[in-house]
C-alpha positions as CSV (number, residue, x, y, z in Angstrom):
1,M,0.0,0.0,0.0
2,T,0.9,3.8,-0.6
3,S,0.1,7.5,-0.3
4,V,0.1,10.8,-1.1
5,T,0.1,14.0,0.8
6,L,-1.0,17.4,-0.9
7,V,-0.5,20.5,0.9
8,R,-2.4,23.5,-0.7
9,R,-3.2,27.0,0.5
10,I,-6.2,28.8,-0.6
11,R,-7.3,32.7,0.0
12,A,-10.8,31.8,2.2
13,R,-11.6,31.2,5.6
14,P,-11.4,27.6,6.7
15,E,-15.4,27.5,7.5
16,I,-15.9,28.0,3.5
17,V,-13.7,25.2,2.3
18,F,-14.7,23.0,4.6
19,D,-18.3,23.6,3.4
20,A,-17.2,23.0,-0.1
21,V,-15.8,19.7,0.8
22,T,-18.8,18.9,2.8
23,T,-21.6,19.6,0.7
24,T,-23.1,18.4,-2.1
25,E,-23.3,21.8,-4.0
26,G,-19.5,22.8,-3.2
27,I,-18.6,19.4,-4.8
28,A,-20.5,20.3,-7.5
29,H,-17.8,22.5,-8.5
30,W,-14.9,21.4,-7.9
31,W,-14.5,17.4,-7.8
32,C,-13.0,16.3,-10.9
33,P,-9.0,16.4,-11.8
34,D,-9.6,18.5,-14.6
35,E,-12.3,21.4,-16.6
36,G,-14.5,18.4,-17.2
37,P,-18.0,18.5,-15.4
38,V,-19.1,16.8,-12.3
39,L,-22.3,15.1,-13.7
40,S,-23.7,14.4,-10.4
41,S,-22.4,15.1,-6.5
42,E,-24.3,13.7,-3.4
43,C,-23.1,14.2,0.0
44,E,-24.2,13.2,3.5
45,A,-21.6,15.2,5.6
46,R,-21.9,13.3,9.3
47,V,-19.7,10.2,10.5
48,G,-21.6,6.9,8.7
49,G,-22.9,9.4,6.0
50,R,-22.3,8.9,3.0
51,Y,-20.7,10.5,-0.6
52,R,-21.0,9.8,-4.2
53,V,-19.7,11.7,-7.2
54,R,-19.6,10.9,-10.9
55,F,-17.7,13.2,-13.7
56,R,-16.5,13.8,-17.0
57,L,-13.2,14.1,-18.1
58,L,-11.5,16.0,-20.9
59,D,-11.0,13.2,-22.7
60,D,-15.2,12.3,-22.9
61,S,-14.4,9.7,-20.4
62,E,-16.5,9.4,-17.0
63,H,-15.4,8.0,-13.3
64,E,-17.4,7.8,-10.2
65,N,-15.8,7.4,-6.4
66,S,-17.9,7.3,-3.5
67,G,-17.6,6.4,0.2
68,E,-18.2,6.9,4.2
69,F,-17.6,9.5,6.5
70,L,-15.4,8.3,9.0
71,E,-14.7,11.4,11.3
72,I,-15.5,14.9,10.5
73,V,-14.4,17.9,13.1
74,R,-15.6,20.8,11.7
75,P,-13.9,22.9,10.4
76,E,-10.6,21.6,10.9
77,L,-11.1,17.9,9.9
78,V,-12.7,15.3,7.0
79,V,-11.7,11.5,7.3
80,M,-13.7,9.1,4.3
81,S,-13.3,6.4,2.7
82,M,-13.0,6.0,-1.2
83,S,-13.8,3.4,-3.3
84,W,-13.9,4.3,-7.4
85,K,-17.0,2.5,-9.5
86,D,-15.4,-0.5,-11.6
87,G,-12.4,-0.5,-9.1
88,V,-10.8,2.1,-12.1
89,P,-8.2,3.8,-10.9
90,D,-8.0,2.1,-7.8
91,P,-9.3,-1.7,-6.5
92,G,-10.6,-1.7,-3.3
93,E,-11.2,0.7,-0.9
94,S,-8.4,3.8,0.2
95,R,-8.5,6.1,3.3
96,V,-8.6,10.1,2.5
97,E,-8.0,13.0,4.9
98,I,-8.7,16.6,4.5
99,R,-6.9,18.6,7.1
100,F,-7.9,23.0,7.1
101,R,-5.2,25.2,9.3
102,T,-6.1,28.6,9.2
103,V,-3.1,30.6,7.7
104,A,-2.7,34.5,7.2
105,E,-3.4,33.7,3.3
106,G,-6.6,31.6,4.5
107,T,-6.6,28.0,5.0
108,E,-3.8,25.8,4.3
109,I,-5.7,22.3,3.6
110,T,-3.6,19.0,3.4
111,V,-4.8,16.1,1.3
112,T,-3.8,12.6,2.7
113,H,-4.4,9.4,0.2
114,S,-3.6,6.4,2.0
115,Q,-3.6,2.8,1.4
116,L,-3.7,3.0,-2.4
117,H,-2.8,-0.1,-4.0
118,D,0.1,0.3,-6.1
119,E,2.8,3.3,-7.4
120,R,0.4,3.6,-10.8
121,S,-2.7,4.4,-8.4
122,R,-0.4,6.8,-6.3
123,S,0.6,8.8,-9.4
124,S,-2.8,8.8,-11.0
125,H,-4.2,10.5,-7.7
126,T,-1.9,12.6,-7.4
127,E,-2.5,13.9,-11.2
128,G,-6.1,14.0,-10.0
129,W,-6.0,15.4,-6.8
130,T,-3.4,18.0,-8.1
131,G,-6.2,19.1,-10.6
132,A,-9.1,19.0,-8.4
133,L,-7.3,21.2,-5.8
134,R,-6.4,23.7,-8.0
135,R,-10.4,24.2,-8.8
136,L,-11.2,24.0,-5.4
137,E,-9.1,27.3,-4.7
138,A,-10.5,29.1,-8.0
139,Y,-14.0,27.8,-6.6
140,C,-13.8,28.6,-2.9
141,A,-11.1,32.2,-3.7
142,G,-14.0,33.1,-6.0
């Protein structure tokens, strides 16, 4: 198993960034690794609640992931499981931990995606989270 950790600074208060990560409306604006559309999103942000996101990449491929919220501390922490429909790009279940910290510029967000299957999956998720976090930053700052 392997993992990836990414840190970004977003020019918005932690509460705004937290809501973008934990609401159906928020997720619909950024949960895609490129500029393709989020086709559908569902989010019940509570421990034991579920989320599901379907998006289309610019190459016209469609992908869907879903999972369960394992821990929520507003506006500091979200921990959730993640599984991909059809097991692509990662078979089985992985774990995503997102931390929010107040900084002078707004919010420092740290995403750690662990329990990834192999190095290929790690590389794919690094690319995916990099693009999605760029969109999250634009959405929250806008």
